C-alpha positions, 0 to 999 in steps of 0.5 A: 538479456542482463539488466544495468545497474542503475546506480551507475548512471549517475552522477555525484549531484545525481546521487544525492538526488535519489538519497533526497527522494528515497529519505521523502519517502522513508518519511511517508512510511514511517507517518503512515501504515494505514490506508487511512494514514495514506489517504489523509497524507496524500490529501494534505501533500495534494491540496498545498500542491493545488489540487481540489477536492472533486466535491468543491468543484461539482458545489460550486459547479465549475467548469475544468480545463487542461491543466486543472487538478482535482482528486476524490477521497473514497471514505477515506481509505482510498482516493483518486488524482486527476490532472485534466489534459489537452486532449479530451478525457474520452480520448483516453488516460494515462493512469497509474494504480497502486495499493496503500493496504498492507499486511498486518493483524485486524482486531475483532470486533469484540476484542478485548479479554482477560486470562489469568490477569492479563490483558489481550486483544483478539486479532485476525491477519488481514493479507497473506502474512507467515504467522510466525513472523508477527510474534516477539515483535515491538507491535504499534495499534493505529486507527480509528473508533467511531462512537456511536454519535457519529463523532471519532477517535484516531488511536495511534499508539506504539510510534513514540519514544515514549509510548508503549508497544505491543506484541505477541508472544510465544513458546520459549524453546525450553518448552517446544519441542512439540511446536517446532514439529508443526509444519511453518504454517501451523507453528503459530495458529491464527487463533493464538496472535492475541496481542498483550496491552496490560497486567495491571489490575485497578486498584479502585475495582470493587469487590464484585468486579472479576477482571480487574485488569482489564477494568483498568484498561478500560479506565485508561481508554476511557480516560485517554481516548473517552472510549468504551468497550461497546465502541469496538463494534464500530471501530477499525484497529490494525496491529502494525509494526513500531517503530519508523523505516530505516536506512539498510545497508552500510553503504545506506542504499537499501530501505528497511520498513514496514508496508513498502507493498505496495506504498513503494508504488504509491508514493512515488506515483503521486510524487509522478504527479506532483511533478506534471505540469498541463499534460496531453492526455489526462494523468490519474493516480488512482490508490486503492485498498483492499487489494492485499484480499481481492480488491472486494469491497466499496473501497476495493478496485472492484468498486465502481468508485474510479468509474463513478468519479472519471464520469464526474470528472468529465461531466465537471469538463463538460463532456460526459456521456455514457458513450464517452465515458466507455470510451475514455475507459477502454482509449487508457493505459495504465501502470498497474503499479505494484512489488516484485519479488527481488532475487534473494541469494538465500533462498536461489531455487524459487526463483529463475534467473534469467527471469528475476528482479533484481536489486539496483535494476530498475523498475520492474515490469511484468508483462504477466502474474498469476499463478500455475499456468497464468491463472488470476492474470493479466497479460499485457500485449506485445504492442503494449509492452512495445511501447512501454520499452518504447517511453522507457529508453526515450526517457534513459529510464533503466528497467527490467522485466520478471516472473514471480518465481517459477512457474510452477512454485507459486505466484500473486495478483494485482489489480492489473486484470480489473483495469483489463475489464474495462477493455485498456491496456496494462501491465504490472509495473513497480520495485522489486522487494526483500522480505515481501508480506513480512513485517519488514521489508527491504527496498532499493533506494535507485529501484525507488527513484528509477520507478518515479522517473518511469511513473512521470515518462509515463504520464508525459507521453505523447 
């Protein structure tokens, strides 16, 4: 059952819309490289589109009615958006769930040190990465530093043309004989992924100052950002690839960028919400943190945030009971929107071609994920898969189905099983990606657009 190539269905005028949407997305992932930056930008765009902070609704004791739009910001790192439907919320919601964190390097709490007149920052990698891919790249520093008095300063260094960049050094080939004999997982060790940030000593340093280069770096931080070394104890600093996403290929049909996993699903999910008027069932877009490390913590999918905010929304609709909340969650249907591995002709041995995802063939549905015997997987029911097929075909959305590689080759997981814990119908859907979890990933523009069309059709279904 070979799926059709989605590029072929579009007219010249329609292709212009595909490329225009891709350009909006390319700008988004170029500017939003951390979960905090994603939330900040989406809140801005949501408010421009008429969404209101749920805190304002509660403070003013408003009653929500069909068509009202609200959002909830969870600690600046995850969020949920709702459009109230005609049916009571207890009848269920249509939910798009995606994550906005991506693999990266995080600074340790006591990161800065000087060694042989060089100043480096100690890191701890976040999520599943091939560590050797992160050396000798231009890197940028993003994040927030919170002082003891509660004031904070945002850090973003390395993105502007005039900004300096940073990096993790590697061993020169002439001395790498022993290194090259190691397995790929050990070529670069996690404790060796320290970021070089300076080499110039402070001229005004007194004789008692032993680490003069570090003193210079600290003076720059003090002057430009009003932060002290101790402020790193209460900071969240992420090291990410420097530079914007780029059009990829002579035909400009693809985008190379950092963080496609999973902003390539989060952005079209949000974009679909902006095109919904008054839905039959309440529409929800859920954007969460910490998926790359197990969806843990207060901003991960395993927290009670979604459940609690849904209770607040139902209460603001004048229709909350604990039993109705349970019914609302159980009666809901969700797309766990996360990326899938695209078939790569350079590495055919890890894929089973009949059940692989391909560039240009539309949004991908994974009935199940997991690893080696579907361990850790949500496995969507045949009935729900049939419903999804019907909605896609009725709306002329091109889609394909896939598994994540051969049975015993590996595997992965998403937030689907956590949503499934509410006893709702859930299936994994998303965009096929090449170079997944690498500093620079690649997607097809037409798959991105078909994902948006998929999410919109899902929210509007009766």
